[in-house]
C-alpha positions as CSV (number, residue, x, y, z in Angstrom):
1,M,117.3,90.8,84.9
2,K,115.8,89.5,88.1
3,A,114.9,91.9,91.0
4,K,117.7,90.7,93.4
5,E,120.3,90.9,90.6
6,R,119.3,94.4,89.7
7,L,119.3,95.5,93.3
8,K,122.7,94.0,94.0
9,K,124.0,95.8,90.9
10,V,122.7,99.1,92.3
11,W,123.9,98.6,95.8
12,G,127.3,97.3,94.8
13,T,128.3,100.6,93.0
14,T,128.5,104.3,93.9
15,Y,125.3,104.8,92.0
16,V,122.8,107.1,93.9
17,A,119.2,106.2,93.1
18,K,116.7,109.0,92.9
19,R,113.0,108.9,93.8
20,E,112.1,109.4,90.1
21,W,109.3,106.8,90.4
22,H,107.3,108.8,92.9
23,P,106.3,111.6,90.5
24,Q,105.5,109.1,87.8
25,V,103.2,107.1,90.0
26,L,101.5,110.3,91.3
27,K,100.9,111.6,87.8
28,S,99.2,108.3,86.8
29,L,97.0,108.6,89.9
30,Y,96.1,112.2,89.2
31,L,95.1,111.5,85.7
32,G,93.4,108.2,86.4
33,D,91.3,109.6,89.2
34,L,90.3,112.6,87.1
35,I,89.2,110.5,84.2
36,A,87.2,108.1,86.4
37,I,85.5,110.9,88.3
38,A,84.7,112.9,85.1
39,I,83.2,109.8,83.4
40,S,81.0,109.1,86.4
41,I,79.7,112.6,86.7
42,F,79.0,113.2,83.0
43,A,77.5,109.7,82.7
44,A,75.1,110.5,85.6
45,H,74.2,113.8,83.9
46,F,73.6,112.1,80.6
47,I,71.5,109.3,82.1
48,R,69.4,111.8,84.1
49,F,69.0,114.7,81.7
50,G,70.3,113.5,78.4
51,F,72.2,116.0,76.3
52,V,70.0,118.8,77.5
53,N,71.4,121.1,80.3
54,A,69.2,121.6,83.3
55,D,69.1,124.5,85.7
56,L,69.5,123.9,89.4
57,P,66.5,124.8,91.6
58,P,66.8,128.3,93.0
59,V,68.7,128.8,96.3
60,N,66.3,130.0,98.9
61,V,68.9,131.2,101.4
62,W,70.0,134.8,101.8
63,P,72.1,136.3,100.3
64,L,72.3,133.7,97.5
65,N,68.6,134.2,96.7
66,L,69.3,137.8,95.8
67,L,71.4,136.7,92.8
68,D,69.8,137.2,89.4
69,P,69.8,133.8,87.6
70,S,70.1,135.6,84.3
71,V,73.3,137.3,85.4
72,A,74.8,134.3,87.2
73,P,73.1,131.2,86.0
74,I,73.8,128.1,88.1
75,D,73.0,124.8,86.2
76,Y,74.0,121.2,86.4
77,I,77.0,121.7,84.1
78,F,78.3,124.1,86.7
79,L,77.6,121.5,89.4
80,D,79.3,118.8,87.3
81,I,82.5,120.7,87.0
82,G,82.5,121.7,90.6
83,M,81.9,118.1,91.8
84,I,84.7,116.8,89.6
85,I,87.2,119.3,91.1
86,I,86.2,118.9,94.7
87,W,85.9,115.1,94.5
88,W,89.4,114.9,93.0
89,L,90.8,117.3,95.7
90,T,89.1,115.2,98.4
91,L,91.0,112.1,97.4
92,Q,94.2,114.1,97.6
93,V,93.5,115.7,101.0
94,N,92.5,112.4,102.7
95,G,95.8,110.7,101.8
96,S,94.6,108.1,99.3
97,R,97.5,109.0,97.0
98,N,100.1,108.7,99.7
99,I,103.0,106.5,98.4
100,R,102.9,104.6,101.7
101,V,99.6,103.0,101.0
102,L,100.2,102.1,97.4
103,G,100.9,98.6,96.1
104,M,99.8,96.5,99.1
105,G,97.0,96.3,101.7
106,T,93.5,97.7,101.9
107,D,94.3,101.2,103.2
108,E,94.3,102.7,99.8
109,Y,90.8,101.4,98.9
110,R,89.5,102.3,102.3
111,M,90.7,105.9,102.0
112,V,89.1,106.1,98.5
113,T,85.8,104.9,99.8
114,R,85.9,107.1,102.9
115,G,86.9,110.2,101.0
116,S,84.2,109.7,98.3
117,T,81.5,109.0,100.9
118,Y,82.5,112.0,103.0
119,F,82.3,114.2,99.8
120,F,78.8,113.1,98.9
121,C,77.6,113.3,102.4
122,T,78.9,116.9,102.7
123,L,77.3,117.7,99.3
124,V,73.9,116.5,100.5
125,I,74.2,118.3,103.8
126,V,75.2,121.6,102.1
127,A,72.3,121.2,99.6
128,F,69.9,120.6,102.5
129,F,71.0,123.8,104.4
130,L,70.9,125.8,101.2
131,K,67.5,124.4,100.4
132,I,68.7,123.1,97.0
133,D,66.6,120.2,95.8
134,L,69.2,118.1,94.0
135,T,68.0,115.3,91.7
136,R,68.3,112.1,93.7
137,M,68.9,109.9,90.6
138,Y,71.8,112.1,89.6
139,L,73.6,111.5,92.9
140,L,72.6,107.8,93.1
141,I,74.2,107.2,89.7
142,A,77.3,109.4,90.2
143,Y,78.4,108.0,93.6
144,P,78.5,104.2,93.0
145,L,79.6,104.6,89.4
146,G,82.5,106.9,90.3
147,L,83.6,104.8,93.3
148,G,83.6,101.7,91.2
149,L,85.6,103.3,88.4
150,I,88.1,104.7,90.8
151,M,88.5,101.3,92.4
152,I,89.1,99.6,89.0
153,E,91.6,102.3,88.0
154,R,93.5,102.0,91.3
155,W,93.6,98.2,91.0
156,L,95.0,98.4,87.5
157,L,97.6,101.0,88.5
158,R,98.5,98.7,91.5
159,Q,99.0,95.7,89.3
160,R,101.4,97.8,87.1
161,L,103.3,99.1,90.1
162,V,103.6,95.7,91.7
163,Q,104.9,94.2,88.4
164,K,107.6,96.9,88.3
165,R,108.6,96.3,91.9
166,L,108.9,92.6,91.2
167,Q,111.3,93.5,88.4
168,G,113.4,95.6,90.8
169,Y,112.0,99.1,90.0
170,S,110.0,101.6,92.0
171,L,111.5,100.4,95.3
172,T,112.2,102.3,98.5
173,R,115.7,101.7,99.9
174,V,115.4,100.8,103.6
175,M,118.2,100.7,106.2
176,I,117.5,98.4,109.2
177,I,118.6,99.6,112.6
178,S,118.5,96.8,115.2
179,D,120.6,93.9,116.7
180,V,121.5,90.9,114.6
181,P,118.6,88.4,115.3
182,T,115.9,91.1,115.1
183,G,117.4,92.7,112.0
184,K,117.7,89.3,110.3
185,H,114.0,88.6,111.0
186,L,112.9,92.0,109.7
187,Y,115.0,91.6,106.6
188,K,113.3,88.3,105.8
189,S,109.9,89.8,106.4
190,L,110.5,92.8,104.1
191,S,112.1,90.7,101.5
192,G,109.0,88.4,101.4
193,A,106.7,91.4,100.7
194,V,108.3,93.0,97.6
195,A,104.9,94.3,96.6
196,S,105.0,96.8,99.5
197,G,108.0,98.5,97.8
198,L,110.1,98.4,101.0
199,S,113.4,96.9,99.9
200,P,116.2,96.3,102.6
201,A,119.3,98.0,101.4
202,A,121.6,97.8,104.4
203,F,122.0,97.2,108.1
204,Y,123.1,99.5,110.9
205,L,123.9,97.9,114.3
206,P,124.4,100.7,116.8
207,G,126.1,99.7,120.0
208,I,127.0,96.2,118.6
209,Y,130.7,95.1,118.5
210,A,132.5,96.5,115.5
211,G,133.1,93.8,112.9
212,T,129.9,91.9,113.7
213,T,128.4,90.3,110.6
214,I,125.0,88.8,109.8
215,A,125.1,85.3,108.4
216,D,123.1,84.3,105.3
217,V,122.3,87.9,104.5
218,D,124.0,89.6,101.5
219,L,123.6,93.2,102.7
220,P,126.3,95.7,103.9
221,I,126.5,96.8,107.5
222,L,127.0,100.6,107.3
223,G,128.2,101.1,110.9
224,Y,128.0,100.4,114.6
225,S,128.1,103.9,116.2
226,T,125.3,105.2,118.4
227,N,126.0,108.8,117.4
228,P,123.0,110.2,115.3
229,D,125.4,112.2,113.2
230,D,127.2,109.0,112.1
231,I,123.9,107.3,111.4
232,M,122.8,110.3,109.3
233,Q,126.1,110.2,107.4
234,A,125.6,106.6,106.5
235,V,122.0,107.3,105.4
236,Q,122.9,110.2,103.1
237,E,126.0,108.5,101.6
238,N,124.1,105.4,100.7
239,N,120.9,107.2,99.5
240,I,118.7,105.5,102.1
241,Q,115.1,106.6,101.7
242,M,113.6,105.0,104.8
243,V,114.9,103.9,108.1
244,A,113.3,100.9,110.0
245,I,114.2,100.7,113.7
246,S,113.5,97.5,115.5
247,N,114.4,95.9,118.8
248,G,117.9,95.3,120.1
249,H,119.5,98.6,119.2
250,Q,121.6,100.5,121.8
251,L,120.2,104.0,121.1
252,T,119.1,106.0,124.1
253,P,115.7,107.8,124.0
254,E,117.6,111.1,123.5
255,Q,119.5,109.7,120.6
256,M,116.3,108.3,119.1
257,R,114.6,111.6,119.4
258,M,117.6,113.4,117.8
259,L,117.8,110.9,115.0
260,G,114.1,111.3,114.3
261,W,114.4,115.0,114.0
262,R,117.4,114.6,111.7
263,L,115.6,112.2,109.5
264,A,112.5,114.5,109.3
265,D,114.7,117.4,108.3
266,A,116.2,115.3,105.5
267,H,112.7,114.1,104.4
268,I,113.6,110.5,105.1
269,A,110.8,108.2,106.3
270,L,111.1,106.5,109.7
271,I,109.2,103.4,110.7
272,M,109.2,101.5,114.0
273,A,109.1,97.7,113.6
274,P,108.6,96.0,117.0
275,A,109.6,92.3,117.1
276,T,106.0,91.0,117.7
277,T,105.7,88.1,115.4
278,D,102.8,85.8,114.4
279,I,100.2,88.3,115.7
280,A,97.2,89.3,113.6
281,G,96.9,93.0,112.8
282,P,93.5,93.5,114.4
283,R,94.9,92.4,117.8
284,M,97.5,95.2,117.8
285,H,96.5,98.7,118.8
286,I,98.7,101.8,119.2
287,Q,98.0,104.1,122.1
288,P,100.0,107.4,122.4
289,L,101.0,108.0,126.0
290,N,103.0,111.1,126.9
291,G,104.9,111.0,123.6
292,L,105.4,107.2,123.8
293,P,103.5,104.9,121.4
294,L,102.4,101.9,123.3
295,V,101.6,98.8,121.2
296,H,98.7,96.8,122.9
297,V,98.3,93.2,122.0
298,S,94.9,92.0,122.9
299,T,94.2,88.4,124.1
300,P,93.0,86.1,121.3
301,H,89.4,84.8,121.8
302,I,89.0,81.4,120.1
303,T,85.4,80.1,120.0
304,G,83.5,77.4,118.3
305,I,85.1,74.2,116.9
306,A,88.6,75.7,116.9
307,A,88.7,76.3,120.6
308,P,89.0,72.6,121.8
309,A,91.5,71.9,119.0
310,N,93.6,74.9,120.0
311,R,93.6,74.0,123.7
312,A,94.6,70.4,122.9
313,Q,97.5,71.6,120.7
314,I,98.7,73.9,123.6
315,A,98.4,71.1,126.1
316,H,100.3,68.7,123.8
317,G,103.1,71.2,123.3
318,T,103.4,71.9,127.0
319,E,103.6,68.1,127.8
320,R,106.3,67.6,125.2
321,R,108.4,70.5,126.7
322,Q,108.0,69.1,130.2
323,R,109.2,65.7,129.0
324,G,112.1,67.3,127.2
325,A,113.1,69.1,130.4
326,L,113.1,65.8,132.3
């Protein structure tokens, strides 16, 4: 069954989908990261020391230097286990396993790289202040090997997740709140990026004339009221898992704020989708200002061979519009 057919079957009934795929994906990430980290750490230990255990250099900082090594021996096996646990926890804390970054984009890989790098930098700094002379080869093997294995494991899990999403599984049901033109554009954008897992499930047109429909879009319109209570009722009755708010809605700032709190209390994700199209991501910057997120769009700088061609294209388009006006 194709993705669209499966989704229509789910949406066309009273079936209430659960987020059963979240725990399954997270379990795979937990296990995959643990295996990749353990392989890299133990491989570094084997390459550096073989099958023989090695004691860590004594700690020359009080009060750790008062410990009797015979009573509390600290060796590289102890360090191996500690590194595996802390490295794994670091990837959890820095958000690299957040459902939002899985399946599409580079945020997941960037967070994995950043978390792993921070972990090893912290390890080196702590060893320096504790005056522990760690074997450099051990660290030089563990870091790149572990990072590479985690990247490969994440890529394989991503391919599996994307394949399931293309089949209509592991999707997040999104309700679009906007006016008709903007909502239709957002629907097409989300529908063209199935790998992201954001699947449009319904529209909500607050403040729009009751009975308004959206042509060429086979999705239900759940309501037209601007009351946050009515919007939340539509969200809960239709098992909406994420609300995407774009331009053109008639909600006041107070209603927006109230709706945001209601969604947060219900653990329903909220995203803002401004109608800025055909703009590259690096040109957009968000600046919080007194509780208001301002989206800055920087001026494009075109240099080199592309600059004259771009100016000629703009001039040609302007000339055609002027002729059309005449």
